[in-house]
TORGUMAR-435366 format. One record per residue (C-alpha): residue number from 1; x, y, z; residue in three letters. Coordinates in Angstrom, 1 decimal, m for minus. Layout:
residues N
{n:NUM&xx:X&yy:Y&zz:Z&res:ALA};
...
END
This chain:
residues 119
{n:1&xx:m5.9&yy:m21.6&zz:m119.8&res:MET};
{n:2&xx:m5.3&yy:m21.4&zz:m123.4&res:LYS};
{n:3&xx:m3.3&yy:m18.6&zz:m123.4&res:MET};
{n:4&xx:m0.6&yy:m19.8&zz:m121.1&res:SER};
{n:5&xx:m1.0&yy:m23.4&zz:m122.6&res:LEU};
{n:6&xx:0.1&yy:m21.5&zz:m126.0&res:ALA};
{n:7&xx:3.2&yy:m19.7&zz:m124.2&res:GLN};
{n:8&xx:4.1&yy:m22.8&zz:m122.4&res:ARG};
{n:9&xx:4.6&yy:m24.6&zz:m126.1&res:LEU};
{n:10&xx:6.4&yy:m22.0&zz:m127.2&res:ASP};
{n:11&xx:8.7&yy:m21.9&zz:m124.4&res:SER};
{n:12&xx:8.2&yy:m18.2&zz:m124.2&res:LYS};
{n:13&xx:7.2&yy:m19.2&zz:m120.2&res:ILE};
{n:14&xx:8.4&yy:m21.6&zz:m118.1&res:SER};
{n:15&xx:5.7&yy:m22.3&zz:m115.5&res:TRP};
{n:16&xx:5.4&yy:m25.9&zz:m113.8&res:ASN};
{n:17&xx:2.5&yy:m27.9&zz:m116.4&res:TRP};
{n:18&xx:0.8&yy:m28.4&zz:m113.4&res:PHE};
{n:19&xx:0.3&yy:m24.6&zz:m112.7&res:LEU};
{n:20&xx:m1.3&yy:m24.4&zz:m116.3&res:ILE};
{n:21&xx:m3.5&yy:m27.3&zz:m116.0&res:PHE};
{n:22&xx:m4.9&yy:m25.9&zz:m112.6&res:PHE};
{n:23&xx:m7.9&yy:m24.4&zz:m114.6&res:PRO};
{n:24&xx:m8.9&yy:m27.6&zz:m115.4&res:ILE};
{n:25&xx:m8.1&yy:m29.5&zz:m111.9&res:TRP};
{n:26&xx:m10.3&yy:m26.3&zz:m110.5&res:ALA};
{n:27&xx:m13.4&yy:m27.1&zz:m112.9&res:PHE};
{n:28&xx:m13.1&yy:m31.2&zz:m112.5&res:ASP};
{n:29&xx:m13.3&yy:m30.5&zz:m108.2&res:THR};
{n:30&xx:m16.1&yy:m28.8&zz:m108.3&res:ILE};
{n:31&xx:m18.2&yy:m31.2&zz:m110.4&res:LEU};
{n:32&xx:m17.0&yy:m34.0&zz:m108.3&res:ILE};
{n:33&xx:m17.7&yy:m32.4&zz:m105.4&res:LEU};
{n:34&xx:m21.1&yy:m31.9&zz:m106.7&res:MET};
{n:35&xx:m22.0&yy:m35.2&zz:m108.1&res:LEU};
{n:36&xx:m20.4&yy:m36.6&zz:m104.4&res:ILE};
{n:37&xx:m23.5&yy:m34.6&zz:m103.0&res:VAL};
{n:38&xx:m26.2&yy:m35.7&zz:m105.5&res:LYS};
{n:39&xx:m25.1&yy:m39.2&zz:m104.8&res:MET};
{n:40&xx:m25.2&yy:m38.9&zz:m101.1&res:ALA};
{n:41&xx:m28.2&yy:m36.9&zz:m101.4&res:GLY};
{n:42&xx:m30.2&yy:m40.3&zz:m102.9&res:ARG};
{n:43&xx:m29.0&yy:m42.3&zz:m100.2&res:CYS};
{n:44&xx:m31.1&yy:m40.8&zz:m97.5&res:LYS};
{n:45&xx:m33.9&yy:m43.5&zz:m95.9&res:PRO};
{n:46&xx:m36.9&yy:m40.8&zz:m96.7&res:ASP};
{n:47&xx:m36.0&yy:m40.5&zz:m100.5&res:PHE};
{n:48&xx:m38.2&yy:m41.9&zz:m102.4&res:ASP};
{n:49&xx:m36.4&yy:m42.3&zz:m106.1&res:PRO};
{n:50&xx:m38.9&yy:m42.7&zz:m109.1&res:ARG};
{n:51&xx:m35.3&yy:m43.9&zz:m111.1&res:ASP};
{n:52&xx:m32.7&yy:m44.1&zz:m108.7&res:GLY};
{n:53&xx:m31.4&yy:m46.9&zz:m109.5&res:ASP};
{n:54&xx:m30.5&yy:m45.6&zz:m112.9&res:GLN};
{n:55&xx:m30.0&yy:m42.2&zz:m112.3&res:SER};
{n:56&xx:m27.5&yy:m43.7&zz:m109.8&res:VAL};
{n:57&xx:m25.2&yy:m46.1&zz:m111.9&res:LYS};
{n:58&xx:m25.3&yy:m42.6&zz:m114.3&res:ARG};
{n:59&xx:m24.0&yy:m40.3&zz:m111.8&res:ARG};
{n:60&xx:m21.6&yy:m43.3&zz:m111.1&res:LEU};
{n:61&xx:m20.9&yy:m43.0&zz:m114.5&res:TRP};
{n:62&xx:m19.5&yy:m39.5&zz:m114.5&res:TYR};
{n:63&xx:m17.7&yy:m40.1&zz:m111.2&res:LEU};
{n:64&xx:m15.7&yy:m42.4&zz:m113.0&res:THR};
{n:65&xx:m15.2&yy:m40.4&zz:m116.1&res:ALA};
{n:66&xx:m14.0&yy:m37.5&zz:m114.0&res:LEU};
{n:67&xx:m11.8&yy:m39.5&zz:m112.3&res:LEU};
{n:68&xx:m10.6&yy:m41.3&zz:m115.1&res:LEU};
{n:69&xx:m10.0&yy:m37.4&zz:m117.0&res:LYS};
{n:70&xx:m7.7&yy:m36.6&zz:m114.0&res:LEU};
{n:71&xx:m5.8&yy:m39.6&zz:m114.0&res:ALA};
{n:72&xx:m4.8&yy:m38.1&zz:m118.2&res:PHE};
{n:73&xx:m4.0&yy:m35.2&zz:m116.7&res:CYS};
{n:74&xx:m1.7&yy:m36.1&zz:m113.3&res:VAL};
{n:75&xx:0.1&yy:m38.3&zz:m115.7&res:THR};
{n:76&xx:0.4&yy:m36.5&zz:m118.6&res:LEU};
{n:77&xx:1.7&yy:m33.2&zz:m116.4&res:CYS};
{n:78&xx:4.0&yy:m35.8&zz:m114.6&res:SER};
{n:79&xx:5.7&yy:m37.2&zz:m118.2&res:ARG};
{n:80&xx:5.7&yy:m33.3&zz:m119.6&res:LEU};
{n:81&xx:7.8&yy:m32.4&zz:m116.1&res:GLU};
{n:82&xx:9.4&yy:m35.6&zz:m116.7&res:ARG};
{n:83&xx:8.8&yy:m36.8&zz:m112.9&res:LEU};
{n:84&xx:8.2&yy:m40.4&zz:m114.0&res:THR};
{n:85&xx:9.7&yy:m41.8&zz:m117.6&res:ASP};
{n:86&xx:6.2&yy:m43.2&zz:m118.4&res:VAL};
{n:87&xx:5.6&yy:m44.4&zz:m122.3&res:TRP};
{n:88&xx:3.3&yy:m42.6&zz:m123.9&res:VAL};
{n:89&xx:0.6&yy:m45.4&zz:m124.2&res:SER};
{n:90&xx:0.6&yy:m45.0&zz:m120.2&res:VAL};
{n:91&xx:m0.3&yy:m41.4&zz:m120.2&res:VAL};
{n:92&xx:m3.4&yy:m42.4&zz:m122.9&res:TRP};
{n:93&xx:m4.5&yy:m45.2&zz:m121.5&res:CYS};
{n:94&xx:m7.3&yy:m42.6&zz:m119.1&res:PRO};
{n:95&xx:m8.0&yy:m41.3&zz:m122.1&res:SER};
{n:96&xx:m9.1&yy:m44.4&zz:m124.2&res:VAL};
{n:97&xx:m10.9&yy:m46.6&zz:m121.6&res:VAL};
{n:98&xx:m12.9&yy:m43.3&zz:m120.7&res:LEU};
{n:99&xx:m13.5&yy:m43.2&zz:m124.6&res:LEU};
{n:100&xx:m14.6&yy:m46.8&zz:m124.5&res:GLY};
{n:101&xx:m17.3&yy:m46.0&zz:m121.9&res:GLY};
{n:102&xx:m18.4&yy:m43.1&zz:m123.1&res:ALA};
{n:103&xx:m18.9&yy:m45.0&zz:m126.9&res:PHE};
{n:104&xx:m20.5&yy:m47.9&zz:m124.9&res:GLN};
{n:105&xx:m22.9&yy:m45.3&zz:m123.2&res:ASP};
{n:106&xx:m23.9&yy:m43.6&zz:m126.6&res:SER};
{n:107&xx:m24.6&yy:m47.3&zz:m127.6&res:LEU};
{n:108&xx:m26.8&yy:m48.4&zz:m124.7&res:LEU};
{n:109&xx:m28.6&yy:m44.8&zz:m125.1&res:ALA};
{n:110&xx:m29.4&yy:m45.8&zz:m128.9&res:ARG};
{n:111&xx:m31.0&yy:m49.2&zz:m128.0&res:ILE};
{n:112&xx:m33.5&yy:m47.6&zz:m125.7&res:ASN};
{n:113&xx:m34.8&yy:m44.1&zz:m127.3&res:PRO};
{n:114&xx:m36.0&yy:m42.7&zz:m123.9&res:PHE};
{n:115&xx:m32.8&yy:m43.9&zz:m121.9&res:HIS};
{n:116&xx:m32.2&yy:m39.8&zz:m121.1&res:TYR};
{n:117&xx:m35.7&yy:m39.0&zz:m120.9&res:PHE};
{n:118&xx:m35.7&yy:m41.2&zz:m117.7&res:SER};
{n:119&xx:m33.1&yy:m39.7&zz:m116.0&res:THR};
END
């Protein structure tokens, strides 16, 4: 992926931007499917969670973060392919929201020092 991105930026190849970002999307799709399966496993009636509420919230945050990352990649590719005429600030909105959520998550972890040991 790194080589194709560099060649596309140097205008040596004229591949579609969606094709160049395909390895990232394939990996993110696998992660999303794994998170959905883990979250669905916690919804079974005979499951006895020790700290189920925090774990589900954490996995829901991971799912939201991955979806925000995918939204950023899709808007970036559509902007680079000139499929839509959106402002650059609109393209970066999902990334800024993701960074804000990660910052808040790290602050909450500092308040409770055993936060990561309980999940």
